C-alpha positions in Angstrom: 86.8 -49.8 16.4 85.0 -48.6 13.3 81.3 -49.3 12.7 82.1 -51.9 10.0 84.5 -53.8 12.3 81.8 -53.9 14.9 79.3 -55.2 12.4 81.7 -58.0 11.4 82.0 -58.9 15.1 78.3 -58.8 15.6 77.7 -61.2 12.7 80.3 -63.6 14.0 78.7 -63.5 17.5 75.3 -64.2 16.1 76.5 -67.0 13.8 77.9 -68.8 16.9 74.5 -68.7 18.6 72.8 -70.8 15.8 69.3 -69.6 16.5 67.9 -66.4 18.0 64.6 -64.9 19.3 64.8 -61.1 19.1 62.7 -59.0 21.5 61.4 -56.7 18.7 59.9 -53.4 19.5 60.2 -51.9 16.1 62.7 -49.3 17.3 66.1 -48.4 15.9 68.1 -50.9 17.8 65.9 -54.0 17.7 65.1 -53.5 14.0 68.8 -53.3 13.2 69.6 -56.4 15.3 66.7 -58.3 13.8 67.8 -57.6 10.2 71.4 -58.6 10.9 70.3 -61.7 12.7 68.1 -62.7 9.7 70.9 -62.0 7.3 73.2 -64.4 9.3 70.8 -67.1 10.5 67.9 -66.9 8.1 64.8 -68.8 9.3 66.5 -69.7 12.6 65.4 -66.2 13.8 62.1 -65.2 15.2 60.9 -61.7 16.2 58.8 -61.5 19.4 56.8 -58.3 20.0 54.8 -57.6 23.2 51.6 -55.7 23.1 50.4 -53.7 26.1 48.9 -50.4 27.3 52.5 -49.0 27.6 53.2 -49.7 23.9 51.5 -47.3 21.4 49.6 -48.9 18.6 51.7 -46.9 16.0 54.8 -48.7 17.3 53.2 -52.1 17.0 52.0 -51.4 13.5 55.4 -50.4 12.4 57.0 -53.5 13.9 54.3 -55.7 12.3 54.9 -54.1 8.9 58.7 -54.5 9.0 58.5 -58.2 9.9 55.9 -58.9 7.2 57.9 -57.0 4.5 61.0 -59.1 5.3 59.1 -62.3 5.7 60.3 -62.8 9.2 58.5 -65.1 11.6 56.8 -62.6 13.9 55.2 -63.8 17.2 53.0 -61.3 19.2 52.5 -61.8 22.9 50.5 -60.0 25.5 52.5 -58.5 28.3 50.2 -56.2 30.5 52.6 -54.6 32.9 49.9 -53.0 34.9 48.9 -56.5 36.1 52.4 -57.1 37.6 52.5 -56.6 41.3 54.2 -53.4 42.2 54.5 -52.0 38.7 51.6 -49.5 38.8 53.0 -47.9 42.0 55.9 -46.8 39.8 58.9 -47.5 42.1 62.4 -46.5 40.9 63.0 -50.1 39.8 59.8 -50.2 37.8 61.6 -51.2 34.6 63.0 -54.3 36.3 59.5 -55.7 36.8 58.6 -54.9 33.2 61.7 -56.5 31.6 61.5 -59.6 33.9 57.9 -60.2 32.8 58.7 -59.6 29.2 61.8 -61.7 28.9 60.2 -64.6 30.8 57.5 -64.7 28.1 60.0 -64.3 25.3 62.1 -67.1 26.6 59.0 -69.3 26.8 58.2 -68.5 23.1 61.8 -69.3 22.2 61.6 -72.6 24.0 58.4 -73.6 22.2 60.0 -72.8 18.9 63.3 -74.5 19.5 65.3 -71.3 19.6 68.4 -71.4 21.8 69.0 -67.7 22.6 66.9 -64.7 23.4 68.4 -61.2 22.6 67.5 -57.6 23.4 68.6 -54.5 21.5 70.5 -52.7 24.2 73.8 -51.0 23.1 76.8 -49.3 24.6 75.1 -46.0 25.1 72.5 -47.6 27.4 75.2 -48.0 30.0 75.2 -44.3 30.6 71.7 -44.1 32.2 69.9 -45.6 35.1 68.4 -48.8 33.7 67.2 -51.3 36.3 65.8 -53.5 33.5 69.4 -54.5 32.8 69.3 -56.6 36.0 66.4 -58.6 34.6 68.3 -59.1 31.4 71.3 -60.5 33.4 69.2 -62.7 35.7 67.4 -64.3 32.7 70.6 -64.8 30.7 69.3 -62.7 27.8 72.1 -61.8 25.4 72.8 -58.3 24.2 74.7 -58.7 20.9 74.9 -55.0 20.0 76.4 -54.2 23.4 78.8 -57.1 23.1 80.0 -55.9 19.8 80.6 -52.4 21.2 78.0 -50.7 19.1 76.8 -47.2 20.0 73.5 -45.7 18.8 75.4 -43.7 16.2 77.0 -46.9 14.8 73.5 -48.5 14.6 72.0 -45.5 12.8 74.9 -45.2 10.3 74.8 -48.9 9.5 71.0 -48.9 9.4 71.1 -46.1 6.8 73.5 -48.0 4.6 71.3 -51.1 4.9 68.3 -48.9 3.8 66.4 -49.7 7.0 63.4 -47.4 7.5 64.3 -46.9 11.2 67.8 -45.4 10.6 66.5 -41.9 11.5 63.5 -42.9 13.7 62.9 -41.1 16.9 64.2 -42.6 20.2 61.3 -44.4 22.0 60.7 -45.7 25.5 57.6 -47.3 27.0 54.9 -44.9 28.0 55.4 -45.7 31.7 58.6 -43.7 31.6 56.6 -40.5 31.3 55.6 -40.6 35.0 57.6 -39.3 38.0 58.6 -42.2 40.3 56.1 -42.9 43.0 53.2 -41.5 40.9 50.6 -44.1 40.3 50.3 -45.4 36.7 46.9 -46.3 35.2 45.7 -47.4 31.8 43.8 -44.1 31.5 46.8 -42.0 32.3 48.9 -44.0 29.7 46.2 -43.3 27.2 46.4 -39.5 27.9 50.1 -39.5 27.3 49.8 -41.6 24.1 47.1 -39.3 22.7 49.1 -36.2 23.6 52.3 -37.4 22.0 50.4 -38.5 18.9 49.0 -35.0 18.6 52.5 -33.5 18.6 53.8 -36.0 16.1 50.8 -35.3 13.9 51.7 -31.6 14.1 55.1 -32.3 12.7 57.3 -32.6 15.8 60.0 -35.2 15.4 61.1 -36.1 18.9 58.6 -35.7 21.6 57.9 -36.7 25.2 54.8 -35.7 27.3 55.7 -36.2 30.9 52.6 -36.7 33.1 52.7 -34.7 36.4 49.1 -35.1 37.5 47.1 -32.1 36.2 50.2 -30.8 34.4 51.6 -32.0 31.1 55.3 -31.2 30.6 56.2 -31.2 26.9 59.8 -32.1 25.8 60.7 -31.7 22.2 64.0 -31.7 20.3 65.9 -28.5 21.3 65.9 -27.5 17.6 62.0 -27.6 17.6 61.3 -25.5 20.7 61.0 -22.3 18.7 57.8 -23.6 17.1 56.0 -22.9 20.4 56.5 -19.2 19.9 53.7 -19.4 17.3 50.6 -18.3 19.2 48.2 -20.4 17.1 50.2 -23.5 17.7 50.4 -22.9 21.5 46.6 -22.4 21.7 45.9 -25.4 19.6 48.1 -27.7 21.7 46.7 -26.2 24.9 43.1 -26.7 23.8 43.8 -30.3 22.7 45.6 -31.2 25.9 42.7 -29.9 27.9 40.4 -32.1 26.0 42.7 -35.0 26.7 42.4 -34.3 30.4 45.3 -32.0 31.4 44.5 -28.8 33.3 48.0 -27.2 32.7 50.4 -27.5 29.9 54.1 -26.5 30.0 57.1 -26.6 27.7 60.3 -28.0 29.2 63.0 -25.3 28.6 65.8 -27.8 28.2 64.0 -29.9 25.6 64.0 -33.6 25.0 66.6 -35.8 26.7 66.7 -39.5 27.4 65.5 -40.5 30.9 64.7 -37.0 32.2 62.6 -38.7 35.0 65.9 -40.2 36.3 67.4 -36.8 37.0 65.9 -36.8 40.5 67.5 -40.1 41.3 70.9 -39.3 39.8 71.1 -36.1 41.9 70.9 -38.1 45.2 
């Protein structure tokens, strides 16, 4: 089915819902879903964004700006994952705890505002990775309109570009907790280290980055097309020096480059 046919299906599905609260991170998927929902349901849509130490300030600001520019009702909640029992120990199902906490709060906001459905921005491509958070989505009866319409990430980017959405070519993003190997304790300080390190790389002009936290070691993942930049000695020394100031002792470049869910590779091999 072509992207346009999927869009028609998406709009029909959303129209049947009548009212919708979109869990809005400001990323490619949730921005697209929010825009389509508002086009279909108007003021019967609200955007709900959770602020926490796992969510960079730059992402929140972009989400806030988009909602304001479109005149969308935007409700901000606090969802501090580190306070969830078991989360900071970083078990393999860490994402389940996070999503369950998040969607419980979003559902409460929806109820308070007379909104019938709560939606997330997951799409068909999300089925190809280990995502324990999907269990929480199922348990709490959160709807996934993009997935239901059969939309892939490519569909969403193509349609977002035609709709002139600023996120059509935005980098993929996942919460900062995904930068730690399973079983490695997560703290607010460590999250801050990752956030600062990734912001540095973005400021240096890298497009897609991840800084994986392996204790004293930072493992940098960048888009495979950008790896060659690290052959410049001045850049290497600048990044190394900055990362040391952030708190890392060693800095390495991942030879394979950025890929979604690289921390899941140890699980998928078992």
